[in-house]
C-alpha positions as a printed Julia matrix, in Angstrom:
153×3 Matrix{Float64}:
  18.88   37.91   13.36
  17.62   35.97   16.42
  14.29   34.33   17.42
  12.12   36.49   18.94
  10.28   33.75   20.5
  11.2    32.16   23.89
  12.75   28.71   24.46
   9.66   26.85   25.24
   7.59   28.64   22.31
  10.76   27.49   19.84
  10.18   23.99   21.15
   6.14   24.19   20.8
   6.86   25.11   17.38
   9.15   22.23   16.34
   6.71   19.86   18.22
   3.89   21.35   15.85
   5.99   21.01   12.78
   7.03   17.41   13.77
   3.02   16.67   14.02
   2.14   18.04   10.71
   4.83   15.8     9.18
   3.93   13.1    11.1
   0.55   13.65    9.91
   1.18   13.96    6.3
   3.16   10.85    6.11
   0.77    8.92    8.05
  -1.75    9.85    5.25
   0.66    9.42    2.64
   0.8     5.74    4.06
  -2.9     5.32    3.84
  -3.38    6.57    0.89
  -1.14    3.86   -0.65
  -2.96    1.42    1.41
  -6.13    2.42    0.28
  -5.15    1.99   -3.55
  -3.77   -1.16   -2.77
  -6.73   -2.57   -0.96
  -9.05   -1.22   -3.48
  -7.14   -3.17   -6.43
  -7.27   -6.12   -4.34
 -10.87   -5.64   -3.69
 -11.81   -4.62   -7.23
  -9.77   -8.18   -8.31
 -12.45  -10.07   -6.71
 -15.23   -9.13   -9.35
 -12.54  -10.47  -12.02
 -13.45  -13.95  -13.65
 -11.3   -16.66  -11.93
  -9.68  -19.62  -13.39
  -7.71  -22.54  -12.08
  -4.21  -22.41  -13.87
  -1.05  -24.56  -14.18
   1.95  -23.07  -12.96
   5.04  -23.32  -15.27
   8.7   -21.95  -15.4
   9.31  -19.69  -12.6
  12.09  -17.31  -11.85
  13.0   -15.32   -8.44
  12.75  -11.81   -8.94
  14.7    -9.56   -6.15
  13.63   -6.17   -5.34
  14.86   -3.37   -2.8
  18.21   -2.76   -1.84
  20.4    -3.48    1.66
  17.89   -4.81    4.29
  14.99   -3.96    2.77
  15.28   -6.42    0.01
  12.85   -8.87   -0.56
  12.1   -11.64   -3.34
   9.18  -12.98   -4.95
   8.55  -15.79   -7.36
   7.63  -14.77  -10.93
   5.89  -17.82  -12.57
   4.58  -18.44  -16.42
   0.69  -19.57  -15.53
  -1.15  -21.05  -18.02
  -5.2   -21.85  -18.14
  -8.22  -22.0   -20.16
 -10.36  -19.1   -20.84
 -13.28  -20.68  -22.69
 -11.71  -22.22  -25.34
  -8.86  -20.27  -25.66
  -5.55  -21.08  -23.85
  -3.67  -18.05  -21.87
  -0.44  -17.71  -20.21
   1.01  -14.86  -18.33
   3.19  -14.05  -15.72
   1.96  -13.81  -12.42
   3.72  -13.45   -8.91
   3.04  -16.52   -6.84
   4.25  -17.33   -3.08
   7.39  -19.55   -2.68
   5.07  -22.62   -1.82
   3.21  -22.57   -5.11
   6.42  -21.62   -7.33
   6.71  -25.52   -8.31
   6.11  -26.31  -11.89
   2.96  -28.32  -12.17
   1.37  -26.77   -9.14
  -2.37  -25.62   -9.67
  -3.33  -21.99   -8.63
  -6.33  -20.15   -8.26
  -6.06  -16.73  -10.36
  -8.15  -13.74  -11.2
  -7.36  -12.14  -14.53
  -8.7    -9.18  -16.43
  -7.18   -7.65  -19.89
  -3.51   -8.11  -19.49
  -3.23   -8.62  -15.84
  -3.63  -11.8   -13.69
  -3.06  -12.12   -9.94
  -3.51  -15.26   -7.42
  -6.64  -15.16   -5.7
  -6.85  -14.11   -2.12
  -9.04  -14.22    0.57
 -11.95  -11.52    0.55
 -10.68  -10.18    3.74
  -7.24   -9.34    2.59
  -8.78   -6.41    0.0
 -11.08   -5.38    2.52
  -8.77   -5.23    5.6
  -6.13   -3.59    3.54
  -8.84   -0.9     2.62
 -10.09   -0.45    6.05
  -6.55   -0.12    7.5
  -5.77    2.61    4.73
  -8.66    4.6     5.33
  -8.09    4.75    8.78
  -4.53    5.7     8.43
  -5.68    8.21    5.64
  -8.16   10.22    8.1
  -5.96    9.61   11.13
  -3.02   11.39    9.18
  -5.37   13.86    8.21
  -6.93   14.89   11.13
  -3.12   14.85   12.93
  -2.01   17.38   10.36
  -4.96   19.68   10.04
  -4.97   20.16   13.96
  -1.67   20.59   14.02
  -1.48   23.03   11.31
  -4.61   25.07   12.72
  -2.82   24.96   16.19
   0.59   26.41   14.63
  -1.86   29.32   12.93
  -3.37   30.1    16.09
  -0.1    30.57   17.49
   0.99   32.75   14.76
  -1.76   35.0    15.05
  -1.79   35.3    19.1
  -0.01   38.58   19.98
   3.34   38.06   21.72
   3.87   39.29   25.17
């Protein structure tokens, strides 16, 4: 069965489909950035401590050209009068045993303290991407529905 639409309408349909998928993809990236920014912002409220880096190992993630490495180190600190030790991902410059790092911790999670702007900036960018992607996808979807409802000439 052949497509009853003229060639220009078929191209327009493909462009709208591309816009819909691009909007959904942009919204998904925005959602991921929003969650990461939210976690980083929330971690600013966790207790802070200065820890000492112990043994480290290089952890490789990904595959092919998207391979990345991080340094996972044992970090020890005092929580009141109780000594604590956890594995924390640190930057390359801090992955030297004996180095002091400022961490934030809560329960069984500890992270290296970041600038307050990192979490807020990631959250803001994520929200903008989420809103833009949603707008593009909904607008493209509505245009596609309007074309479907329009009578063929």
